[in-house]
Every structure is written in structure tokens, then in C-alpha cells.
N, C-alpha and C positions, 0 to 999 in steps of 0.2 A: 452296454447294449449286448444282449445275448445273440450269438450267431445262429443263423438258420442253416441247419445241416441237412443237405439233400440225401434221400435214401440211396442215391446212386454213388455216394461217397464210399470208397473202398474200406474206410474205417468207421462206417456209420454206427454200427452197434457199439463199438468201443467208445466212440465219442458221445453217444447217447447215454451210455453207462456213466461216463464222467459227468454229464449234465445232471443226472439223477443225484449223484453224490454232492455236486455243488449246490443243488437245490436243497438237499438235506442239510448241508452246512448252513445255508441261509436261514433254515427253519430251526437251527439249534439242535438238530438230531445227530449230525456228523460233526466230529471235532477235526481240527487241522491235521492232527496226527493220523486220523483215519484216511485222509486224502493221500498222505505219503504211503501208508500201508497198502492202499489200493494200487498205487503205481508199481510197487514191488511185485505184487501178484500178477498184474497185467503183463509184466515182462515175461513171466513163465507162460502165460496164456498165449502170448504172441508166438512163442516157440512151438507150442502145441497146435498151432494153426487155428486157434480160437474155435476149436470143436471138441466134442466129447470123444475121448480115446477109449479103446476097448477095455483097458484096465480100470477106467473110471466107471464104465458100464457095469462091470462085475462088482465093483465096490458099492455102487449105488444100490444094486440088487441086495447085496449082503446087508447094507445099512437099513434098508426098508424091512428086511426080514427080521433083523435084530430089534428094531423098534416095535414091530408087530408082536414079537415074542415077549417083550418086556412087560413086567407087571405095572410099572409106573414110569413111563418115559416122559421126557420133557425136552422142548426145543429152546435152546438159549439164543437170544437175539440181541445183538449190539446195534449201534447206530448205523454202521455201514450196511448190515444185513437188512435192517428196516427200510433204509432208503432205497435199496436195490430190489428187494423181492418181497415186499410186504404183502401184496395181493396173492402171490404164489404161496407164501407161508400161511396165509389165511386158508387156502385150499388144503394144504398139507395137514394143517392142524385139524381141519374138519374131517378129512378122509380118515386120518389115523385116530381121531378123538384124543388128541394130545395137546396139552397146554403150551403156550409160548411164555417164556419168562424173559423179561428185560434184564440184561446183565451187562454192565459196561466197566471198562477200566478207568475211564475219566468220569467219575461218578459225581452226580449232584442230584438231590431230590427233584429239582426242577427239570433236569435233563431226562431222568428216568420217566417222569410223568409225561413229558413231551413225547418221548418215543412211544410210550404205551398209548397215548391218545392218537398218535399218528397211525399205529397198527390197527386200532379199533376203527378209525376212519376208513381204513382200507379193507375192512371186512373181517378182521380178526375178532373172534367172539370170546375166546378164552385166553386172556392176557394176565399174567401174574407180575406184580412189581412191588410187593409189600415191603421187601427189604427188612423182614423181621427175624432173620436168622443169619448165622455166620458159619462159613466153612473153615474149620480150624486148619492151620498150616499155610494159609495164604495171607500175606502181609498187606497186599494192595486191595483196592476197592472191589475187585471181583469176588472177594470173600463174602460180600453182602448179597444174600439171596433170599428167596421166598421159601418159607417153611413148607408150603404146599407143593413146591416145584423142585428146583435143583437140590435143595437140602435133603429131601426125602426120596428123590428119584432113584431108580435102579439103573437107568440109562439116560445119558444126556447127549443130545446132538448139539455140537458147537460149530460155529462158522466164523471165519476170520478171527482166529483165536490166538491167545498168548499161551505159551507152552507150560508155564509153571502151574496154572490152574488145571490144565489137562492132566498133568502128572498127579496132582493132589486128588483129583476126582477118581483117578484109577486106584490110588493108594487107599482111598476110602471105600473101595469095593464096588464102585460104579463102573458100568460099561460106558465107553465114549465113542461116539460117531463124530468124525471131523470132516469138514469140507475145507480143503486147503490146497491152493495151487502150488505150494512149495513142498516137494516131497522130502526136503532136508530139514524142515522146521521141527522144533521140539514137539509141537502138537501132532504133526503127521506121524512122527516116530513113536509117540506115546499112545496114540489112540488105538482102540480095538479095530475100528474100520476107518480108513482114511480115503475119502473121495477126492482124488486129485483132479479137480475140475473147477471151472468158474461157477460161483454160486448162482449166477444168472441163468446158467444152463442146468446145473445139478438139481436145484430145487424143483423147477417145473417137470424135469424128467422123473424125479423121485415121486412127484404127485401122481403121474401116470402109472408108475410101477406100483404105488400103494393101492390105486384103484383095482389093479389086476391081482396083486398078491394077497389082498385081504380076504380073498376067497379060498386061499390055500389052507390046507390043514396044518396042524402044528408040526407033524413029522416032515413035511416038505420044507417048511421054513427052517427047521432045525438043521436039515441037511444042507441047505444053502449056506447057513452060518458056519457049520462045521467044515465045509469044503473051502471056505474062503481063507486066504493067506495074505495078511496085510503086508508082511515083509516082501512077499513076491510082488504085490501091487507097487510098492515104493521102488523096488528094483526096476520094474518095467517102466515106471515113470521116469526114472533117472536115465535109463537106456534111450527112452524117447527123446529126452532133452538133448542127449549127446548126439543122436543121429539126426534129429530134425534140426537142431541148432547148426550142425555142420552143413546140412543141405542148404541153409540160408546164406552161407558165406559165398560171396561172388567168386 
């Protein structure tokens, strides 16, 4: 029997996020390993006070600018991201005119199609999942991509990612935008722009930024990207973890 979670509960949003993942697991979208990975990220979010920090705001702005400047950007979506922010991704995709591509570590044709169907049910109109191309240099299933998406993209936005694919994408000449709560992860350190924030906050906030920033001229967008320093973002995130974490010790 599923619990009834009152909105007055101090951990309401966190618990509702868990419920979305569990529901995704029941539907075959999320794998058990994804539940474990979420718990790891949630620990960092607790330290951040479960809110968007200033360094994340700057990164989100740079990420949207980079996506708008790109010739052929794509948003990579795994099971957790689909379960948590499918409707928000539908908006993001529509505002930026960017496709979503289903790409998962624990791959099966059935699961990929299930995730794609779920995204389309939630309003996503441009979903790629052909699996008709391979990214060389990756040995696991994330190498399986769509020739119209990640394979030929110049910028890839990844969420809740594994670091080796991020590294290979960079080596192949692509720009990478990452959303990752762990500033020490390989993905965070390898990406061009790392948004250290919970995907449930980052994506809707980036939707609003995209609505605003798509009216900017190219020079303004280029200035935002040029002035952004990803190493500085990660250092700020680590300092926040140290100071905020210490403040929670009784």
C-alpha cells in the first residue's frame, strides 16, 4: 500500500520525487540501479538545502546559451530523467526546438521503446530512439545512439550521467552540458558546463531561461558562454558542500 504524503511534511518534495522514481520502476522505465544512483545525488541536494544555489544559476544560464548557439544540439534522456521531468523536458524541447534522445546504460530494445512511449505520453513531440549508430570508444550500451541525434550532434545535454561517455563525447569534438549534483563526478569534471543542481529544479528553471534568452542576439549569447568558468563553478559547489555541511552538524 502506497503512503499518503501530506504537503505539510518537511520532506514532501523529496518523498514525492522518490515516489515518481518508484512508479517509473514499476513501469519498467527506471532500473534498480537508478534508484541507488538517485539516493547518492539526494545526499548532495540535502547539503545544498534542496534549493538552487548561485553557482547553479550561472551554469544554467551558460548551458541555455550554449544550446541556443549550437548548430545541432540534442538532449539525452535516461530512465530516471524521464520518470522525474518528462513534462518539463517536453517544454524544454519545444522552446529550444531540440530533440530528445533516449540513451540508457542498462539497454534493451523493450526498455528504450517504453521510455520513448512514456515521454511521448507526457507531451514530448520529438523523441529519437532508433539505436542505428554507435559512438566509438564506449564499450557499454550507452554507445548505442540515434544517427539523427547524439551521433551527429555538436552539443549534448546529459542528465544523471556516467563519466566515461561524457569523456568520449568531448574527445569526439562535441560540447557537453551536464546536470549533476555531485561536483566531484567524472561527468561534472569533464563537461563544458556543469549544472550542480537537482534535475527537478534545473530543467524547469532552464525552460524559463530559454523562453527569455531565445530573444537574445548571438553576440549576447556568446558573451555569456565566454565568461562562464566551469572549474570555478565546481570549486564554488565544493565550498558550499563544506560550509553548508558543517553548518548542519549539531
